C-alpha positions as CSV (number, residue, x, y, z in Angstrom):
1,M,-8.7,13.4,128.5
2,K,-6.1,16.1,127.8
3,T,-3.8,13.6,126.3
4,I,-6.6,12.3,124.0
5,K,-7.3,15.8,122.8
6,S,-3.6,16.3,122.0
7,Y,-3.6,13.1,120.1
8,L,-6.7,14.2,118.0
9,L,-5.0,17.5,117.3
10,A,-2.0,15.5,116.0
11,I,-4.3,13.6,113.7
12,T,-5.8,16.9,112.4
13,F,-2.3,18.3,111.8
14,L,-1.4,15.2,109.7
15,A,-4.6,15.5,107.7
16,T,-3.8,19.1,106.7
17,T,-0.1,18.3,106.0
18,Y,-0.4,15.2,103.8
19,F,-2.8,15.9,101.0
20,T,-2.0,13.8,97.9
21,F,-3.8,11.2,95.8
22,A,-4.9,7.6,96.1
23,Q,-7.9,5.4,96.8
24,T,-8.1,2.2,98.9
25,S,-10.3,0.4,96.4
26,E,-7.7,0.8,93.7
27,N,-5.0,-1.0,95.8
28,P,-7.0,-3.6,97.7
29,W,-4.2,-5.0,99.9
30,A,-2.5,-3.0,102.7
31,I,0.2,-3.7,105.1
32,A,1.2,-1.3,107.9
33,V,3.9,-1.0,110.5
34,G,4.1,1.6,113.2
35,A,4.1,2.2,117.0
36,D,1.4,2.0,119.5
37,L,0.5,3.8,122.7
38,I,-1.5,2.2,125.5
39,N,-3.6,4.2,127.9
40,L,-5.2,2.2,130.7
41,Q,-8.8,3.1,131.6
42,G,-10.8,2.7,134.9
43,D,-10.3,3.2,138.6
44,N,-7.1,2.5,140.4
45,V,-4.9,2.4,137.3
46,D,-2.1,4.6,136.0
47,S,-3.6,6.4,133.0
48,G,-0.4,7.6,131.5
49,F,0.7,6.7,127.9
50,N,2.9,3.7,127.4
51,F,4.9,3.8,124.1
52,G,5.7,0.5,122.3
53,A,6.5,-1.1,119.0
54,P,5.9,-2.7,116.6
55,A,2.2,-2.4,115.6
56,L,1.6,-4.5,112.5
57,S,-1.5,-5.0,110.4
58,L,-2.6,-6.7,107.1
59,S,-5.9,-5.8,105.5
60,H,-7.8,-6.5,102.3
61,Y,-10.4,-4.2,100.7
62,L,-13.7,-6.0,100.0
63,A,-16.2,-3.6,98.4
64,A,-18.5,-0.7,99.2
65,G,-15.9,0.8,101.6
66,F,-15.5,-2.4,103.7
67,S,-12.1,-4.0,104.5
68,I,-11.2,-7.0,106.6
69,G,-7.9,-7.7,108.3
70,A,-5.7,-8.5,111.3
71,Q,-3.5,-6.5,113.6
72,Y,-0.8,-7.3,116.1
73,A,0.9,-5.0,118.6
74,L,3.5,-5.2,121.3
75,N,4.1,-2.8,124.2
76,K,5.3,-2.4,127.8
77,V,2.7,-1.1,130.3
78,D,3.5,0.3,133.7
79,N,0.7,0.2,136.3
80,K,1.4,1.3,139.8
81,G,5.0,0.1,139.7
82,T,4.3,-3.2,138.0
83,D,5.6,-3.7,134.5
84,Y,3.6,-5.7,132.1
85,K,4.5,-7.0,128.7
86,Y,1.5,-6.1,126.5
87,T,0.4,-8.1,123.4
88,S,-2.7,-7.8,121.3
89,L,-4.0,-9.8,118.4
90,D,-7.3,-8.9,116.7
91,G,-9.5,-9.5,113.7
92,V,-10.8,-6.2,112.4
93,L,-13.6,-5.0,110.1
94,K,-13.1,-1.5,108.7
95,Y,-15.4,0.9,106.9
96,N,-14.1,3.8,104.8
97,L,-16.2,6.9,105.3
98,T,-14.8,8.3,102.1
99,E,-12.2,7.4,99.5
100,G,-9.6,9.8,98.3
101,N,-6.3,11.3,99.3
102,I,-7.6,11.4,102.9
103,T,-9.6,8.4,103.9
104,P,-11.2,8.4,107.4
105,Y,-12.6,5.2,108.6
106,L,-14.4,3.4,111.4
107,F,-13.4,0.0,112.6
108,A,-14.5,-2.7,115.0
109,G,-13.1,-6.1,116.0
110,Y,-12.6,-9.0,118.3
111,G,-9.4,-10.4,119.7
112,F,-7.1,-10.9,122.7
113,S,-5.2,-8.5,125.0
114,R,-2.5,-9.9,127.2
115,F,-0.9,-8.2,130.2
116,A,2.0,-10.5,131.1
117,D,3.8,-10.1,134.4
118,N,7.3,-11.6,135.0
119,V,6.0,-15.0,135.9
120,K,6.7,-17.5,133.2
121,R,3.6,-19.3,131.8
122,E,3.1,-21.6,128.9
123,G,1.3,-20.6,125.7
124,F,1.2,-17.5,123.5
125,F,-1.9,-16.2,125.2
126,P,-2.2,-17.9,128.6
127,S,-5.6,-17.6,130.1
128,T,-4.4,-16.2,133.4
129,E,-3.0,-13.2,131.6
130,T,-5.3,-12.8,128.6
131,S,-8.7,-11.3,128.1
132,R,-11.0,-11.7,125.1
133,T,-11.4,-8.2,123.8
134,I,-14.1,-6.3,121.9
135,L,-12.8,-3.1,120.3
136,G,-14.0,-0.2,118.2
137,G,-12.5,3.0,117.0
138,I,-11.7,5.6,114.3
139,G,-8.8,6.3,112.1
140,A,-7.6,7.8,108.9
141,H,-5.1,7.2,106.0
142,F,-3.2,10.2,104.7
143,F,-1.9,9.2,101.3
144,L,1.5,10.4,100.2
145,D,1.1,8.9,96.7
146,D,-0.9,6.1,95.1
147,N,0.6,3.5,97.4
148,W,2.1,5.0,100.6
149,A,0.1,6.5,103.4
150,I,0.5,7.6,107.0
151,N,-2.0,5.8,109.2
152,A,-3.4,6.9,112.5
153,S,-6.1,5.3,114.7
154,T,-7.6,5.3,118.1
155,S,-9.6,2.4,119.6
156,Y,-11.3,1.5,122.8
157,R,-10.6,-2.0,123.9
158,S,-13.0,-3.7,126.4
159,A,-10.8,-6.2,128.1
160,H,-12.6,-6.9,131.4
161,E,-11.4,-10.2,132.6
162,K,-9.5,-10.6,135.9
163,Y,-6.0,-10.1,134.8
164,S,-6.6,-7.5,132.1
165,Y,-7.5,-3.8,131.8
166,K,-9.8,-1.8,129.7
167,H,-7.6,0.5,127.7
168,L,-7.2,2.8,124.7
169,Q,-4.9,1.8,122.0
170,H,-3.4,4.5,119.7
171,V,-1.5,3.4,116.6
172,I,0.5,5.6,114.2
173,G,2.5,4.3,111.3
174,L,3.2,3.9,107.7
175,S,1.1,1.7,105.4
176,Y,1.7,0.4,101.9
177,H,-1.3,-0.2,99.6
178,F,-0.9,-2.6,96.7
179,G,-2.5,-5.3,94.5
180,A,-4.1,-3.3,91.8
181,G,-3.3,-4.5,88.2
182,D,-1.6,-2.3,85.7
183,A,-1.6,-4.1,82.4
184,D,0.0,-1.3,80.4
185,K,2.6,-0.5,83.0
186,D,1.9,3.3,82.9
187,G,1.6,3.7,86.7
188,V,-2.2,4.0,86.6
189,S,-4.1,1.0,88.0
190,D,-6.4,-0.8,85.7
191,Q,-9.4,0.1,87.8
192,K,-8.7,3.7,87.3
193,D,-7.1,3.5,83.8
194,E,-9.5,4.6,81.1
195,C,-7.1,3.1,78.5
196,P,-5.9,0.0,80.3
197,D,-4.2,-1.6,77.3
198,V,-2.3,1.5,76.1
199,P,0.4,3.3,78.2
200,G,-0.7,6.8,79.0
201,L,-0.4,9.7,81.4
202,K,-1.8,10.0,85.0
203,E,-3.3,13.4,84.2
204,F,-5.4,11.7,81.6
205,N,-6.4,8.7,83.7
206,G,-4.0,6.5,81.9
207,C,-4.8,7.5,78.3
208,P,-2.1,8.7,75.9
209,D,-2.0,12.1,74.2
210,T,-0.1,11.1,71.0
211,D,-0.1,14.6,69.4
212,G,0.6,16.4,72.6
213,D,-2.3,18.9,72.3
214,G,-3.5,18.4,75.8
215,I,-6.5,16.3,74.8
216,P,-6.2,12.6,75.5
217,D,-6.5,10.2,72.5
218,S,-9.7,8.7,74.0
219,K,-11.4,12.1,73.5
220,D,-9.4,13.4,70.5
221,R,-11.1,13.2,67.1
222,C,-7.7,13.7,65.5
223,P,-5.2,11.9,67.8
224,D,-2.3,12.2,65.4
225,E,-2.7,15.9,64.7
226,A,-2.4,18.6,67.3
227,G,-5.6,20.6,67.5
228,S,-7.8,22.6,69.9
229,A,-10.3,21.7,72.5
230,E,-12.9,23.7,70.6
231,H,-12.6,21.3,67.7
232,Q,-12.2,18.1,69.9
233,G,-8.5,17.9,69.2
234,C,-8.5,18.6,65.5
235,P,-6.6,21.3,63.7
236,D,-8.3,24.1,61.6
237,T,-5.6,25.1,59.2
238,D,-7.5,27.9,57.4
239,G,-9.0,29.2,60.6
240,D,-12.6,29.3,59.3
241,G,-14.1,27.5,62.3
242,V,-14.5,24.2,60.5
243,P,-11.8,21.6,61.5
244,N,-9.8,20.0,58.8
245,V,-11.5,16.6,59.3
246,D,-14.8,18.2,58.3
247,D,-13.5,20.8,55.9
248,A,-13.9,20.1,52.2
249,C,-11.4,23.0,51.5
250,P,-9.0,22.8,54.5
251,D,-6.5,25.3,53.0
252,K,-9.1,28.0,52.0
253,A,-11.2,29.8,54.5
254,G,-14.9,29.2,54.0
255,T,-18.1,28.9,55.9
256,V,-19.8,26.3,57.9
257,Q,-22.7,26.3,55.5
258,M,-20.4,25.4,52.6
259,N,-18.5,22.7,54.6
260,G,-15.5,25.0,55.0
261,C,-15.3,26.1,51.4
262,P,-15.6,29.7,50.1
263,D,-18.3,30.8,47.6
264,S,-16.5,33.5,45.7
265,D,-19.4,34.5,43.4
266,G,-22.0,34.3,46.2
267,D,-24.3,32.1,44.2
268,G,-24.8,29.6,46.9
269,V,-22.6,27.0,45.3
270,A,-19.3,26.3,47.0
271,D,-16.2,26.9,44.9
272,N,-15.1,23.3,45.1
273,V,-18.2,22.1,43.2
274,D,-18.8,25.3,41.2
275,R,-18.0,25.0,37.5
276,C,-18.0,28.8,37.3
277,P,-16.6,29.9,40.7
278,E,-16.0,33.5,39.6
279,T,-19.5,34.0,37.9
280,A,-22.8,33.7,39.8
281,G,-25.0,31.0,38.4
282,E,-27.5,28.3,39.3
283,A,-27.0,25.3,41.4
284,A,-28.9,23.2,38.9
285,N,-26.4,24.2,36.2
286,G,-23.3,23.4,38.4
287,G,-23.0,27.0,39.6
288,C,-22.8,28.5,36.1
289,P,-25.3,30.9,34.5
290,W,-27.6,29.4,31.9
291,A,-26.6,30.2,28.3
292,D,-28.6,32.8,26.5
293,S,-27.0,32.9,23.1
294,D,-29.2,35.7,21.6
295,G,-29.2,37.8,24.8
296,D,-32.9,38.2,24.9
297,G,-33.3,37.2,28.6
298,V,-34.7,33.8,27.7
299,I,-32.1,31.1,28.5
300,D,-31.3,28.7,25.6
301,R,-32.9,25.7,27.2
302,D,-36.3,27.6,27.3
303,D,-35.8,29.6,24.1
304,K,-37.7,28.4,21.0
305,C,-35.5,30.7,18.9
306,P,-32.2,30.6,20.7
307,N,-30.2,32.3,17.9
308,V,-32.7,35.1,17.3
309,A,-33.5,37.7,20.0
310,G,-37.2,37.6,20.9
311,K,-39.6,38.0,23.7
312,A,-40.3,35.9,26.8
313,A,-44.0,35.9,25.9
314,N,-43.2,34.3,22.6
315,G,-40.9,31.7,24.1
316,G,-37.8,33.7,23.1
317,C,-38.9,34.3,19.4
318,P,-39.7,37.6,17.6
319,D,-43.4,38.5,17.3
320,E,-43.5,37.9,13.6
321,E,-41.5,34.7,13.5
322,V,-42.8,32.2,16.0
323,P,-42.3,28.9,14.3
324,T,-45.7,27.5,15.3
325,D,-46.1,25.0,12.4
326,L,-42.5,23.8,12.9
327,I,-43.2,23.3,16.6
328,N,-46.4,21.5,15.9
329,F,-44.7,19.3,13.3
330,L,-42.1,18.2,15.8
331,A,-44.8,17.4,18.4
332,S,-46.8,15.3,16.0
333,D,-46.7,11.6,15.1
334,K,-44.2,12.5,12.3
335,G,-41.7,13.3,15.0
336,K,-40.5,9.7,15.1
337,I,-38.6,7.7,12.5
338,L,-38.2,4.0,13.0
339,F,-35.4,1.9,11.7
340,N,-35.0,-1.8,10.9
341,S,-32.8,-3.9,13.2
342,S,-29.1,-3.1,12.9
343,S,-30.0,-0.5,10.2
344,A,-29.4,3.3,9.9
345,S,-31.0,3.5,6.4
346,L,-33.9,5.8,5.6
347,D,-36.8,4.4,3.6
348,R,-39.2,6.2,1.3
349,I,-41.6,7.1,4.1
350,D,-38.8,8.5,6.3
351,K,-37.5,10.6,3.5
352,S,-41.0,12.1,2.8
353,I,-41.2,13.1,6.5
354,L,-37.8,14.7,6.3
355,D,-38.8,16.6,3.2
356,E,-41.6,18.2,5.1
357,L,-39.2,19.1,7.9
358,K,-36.8,20.6,5.4
359,A,-39.5,22.8,4.0
360,L,-40.3,24.1,7.5
361,L,-36.6,24.7,8.2
362,D,-36.4,26.7,5.0
363,K,-39.4,28.7,6.2
364,Y,-37.6,29.5,9.5
365,P,-34.0,30.0,8.6
366,Y,-33.1,31.1,12.1
367,A,-34.3,27.8,13.7
368,S,-31.9,25.0,14.5
369,I,-32.7,21.5,15.6
370,R,-31.1,18.6,17.6
371,V,-31.4,15.1,16.4
372,E,-31.1,12.3,19.0
373,G,-30.6,8.7,17.9
374,H,-31.6,5.6,19.9
375,A,-31.3,1.8,19.7
376,S,-32.9,-1.3,21.2
377,S,-31.0,-3.6,23.5
378,D,-30.1,-6.1,20.8
379,G,-26.4,-6.5,20.6
380,G,-23.7,-5.0,22.8
381,Q,-23.7,-1.6,24.4
382,N,-20.8,-0.2,22.3
383,Y,-22.4,-1.5,19.1
384,N,-25.8,0.1,20.0
385,Q,-24.1,3.4,20.9
386,T,-22.4,3.5,17.5
387,L,-25.7,2.5,15.8
388,S,-27.7,5.3,17.5
389,E,-25.1,7.8,16.4
390,K,-25.3,6.6,12.8
391,R,-29.1,6.9,12.8
392,A,-28.9,10.5,14.0
393,A,-26.1,11.2,11.4
394,A,-28.3,9.7,8.6
395,V,-31.1,12.2,9.3
396,K,-28.6,15.1,9.4
397,E,-26.9,13.9,6.1
398,Y,-30.3,13.7,4.4
399,L,-31.2,17.3,5.4
400,T,-27.8,18.8,4.6
401,N,-27.9,17.1,1.2
402,K,-31.3,18.9,0.7
403,G,-29.6,22.3,1.4
404,I,-29.9,22.8,5.2
405,T,-26.6,24.1,6.6
406,S,-25.0,21.6,9.0
407,N,-24.5,24.1,11.8
408,R,-28.3,24.2,12.2
409,I,-28.5,20.5,13.0
410,N,-26.9,19.0,16.1
411,T,-26.8,15.3,16.6
412,I,-26.3,13.0,19.5
413,G,-26.6,9.2,20.1
414,Y,-27.9,7.7,23.3
415,G,-27.5,4.0,22.4
416,E,-29.9,1.8,24.4
417,T,-30.0,4.0,27.5
418,R,-33.4,5.7,26.8
419,P,-35.9,3.1,25.8
420,V,-39.5,4.1,25.3
421,A,-40.8,0.6,25.3
422,D,-40.1,-2.9,26.8
423,N,-36.9,-4.3,25.2
424,N,-38.1,-7.8,26.2
425,T,-40.8,-7.7,23.5
426,P,-40.5,-7.6,19.6
427,S,-42.8,-4.6,19.4
428,G,-40.9,-2.8,22.2
429,R,-37.6,-3.2,20.5
430,I,-39.0,-1.9,17.2
431,N,-40.1,1.3,18.9
432,N,-36.7,1.7,20.5
433,R,-34.9,1.6,17.2
434,R,-35.6,5.2,16.3
435,V,-34.8,8.8,15.7
436,E,-37.5,10.8,17.4
437,L,-38.5,14.1,15.8
438,N,-40.1,15.2,19.1
439,R,-39.6,18.7,20.2
440,S,-40.0,17.9,23.9
441,A,-37.5,15.1,23.9
442,N,-35.2,14.5,21.0
443,I,-35.4,17.1,18.1
444,T,-36.0,20.5,19.6
445,V,-36.0,24.0,18.3
446,E,-32.9,25.8,19.7
């Protein structure tokens, strides 16, 4: 019993000395070579240790901690002055209690134990010297690296036939574990390799770290640029907390809210899309302030008298000069002039309408208008664009010839892009060939 305790202490010492890394399931085959110690059990036997060699084994890992294999051992046993040549051959089933750099296991098996005296007998295991044997025991692998391990085990062998002895068999040796595939030849088995097709590093479970930032490519959003773990491996050149890959302005410090861009004028529009980055404006106007030509606090787009300072209550016009009748004229049915197909000529009715408009512009000399020309979808787009511009120009020419200064009349052509009716019908196309004198849409007081 004292000897067994010493042996267990030796196993404990090995367990604390060899602490490295491997798992049996990763290298399913194992071969082992070592020495064995036989200790006879029972009454009227010498219970001392008998040292011998070799002890050989071959095993294969199955699954769920189980392995199957065979073991063979030789020894010389002395019992009360008689020397025996000892041979054992067994089939063994093993169960790993854990897997890791130290792998304790239980095992059981069935085989043969032979205690041969000096009398020559035929056969490898003659029946007069051999006992069928049931065995069970414990052991452990202490891995030195992924493949090599020190192995130690103790088993009780119930060999109870006439010419055999029950005995303890202790084995200690070196085992080599192999058989796991390594497709990318990076030293990490395919079972353990998270990147089995690309050579990598052991510390990253077989994955590479191309940019050397300490983050494996498999978890690196920017595998070709060194970055930080905070940004999942991506750099942040301007240090604004937004990684370059997400930063619309990677070289200028900004804010998360602005996708990494600054907002120099603080108007809520990032500089990279702000048409006036140094002047606070409105997002709807591209970050620029709305124009207010007369400085009356009513922006031009809402100012009925954009060139004359007025009051907000009067739509930007002075109290005494709100162009009510001009506004009403532009909003009436006379606010549309229709043209013949492919024509930009004004007829008699058109001219009479423009004569009324000219009189109103004379009455309000501060007012200016915008004339917008349109075309139906007959003909090509370029042709229709040019035709719409000619129609707007014809209106302007008529009014300027009547004495209205040209700077009070702005023109623009929209071609066929703004139809008011169905271009697939004759009546629709007629309505689309037009200049509209419509304050809310095409001719507006500015």
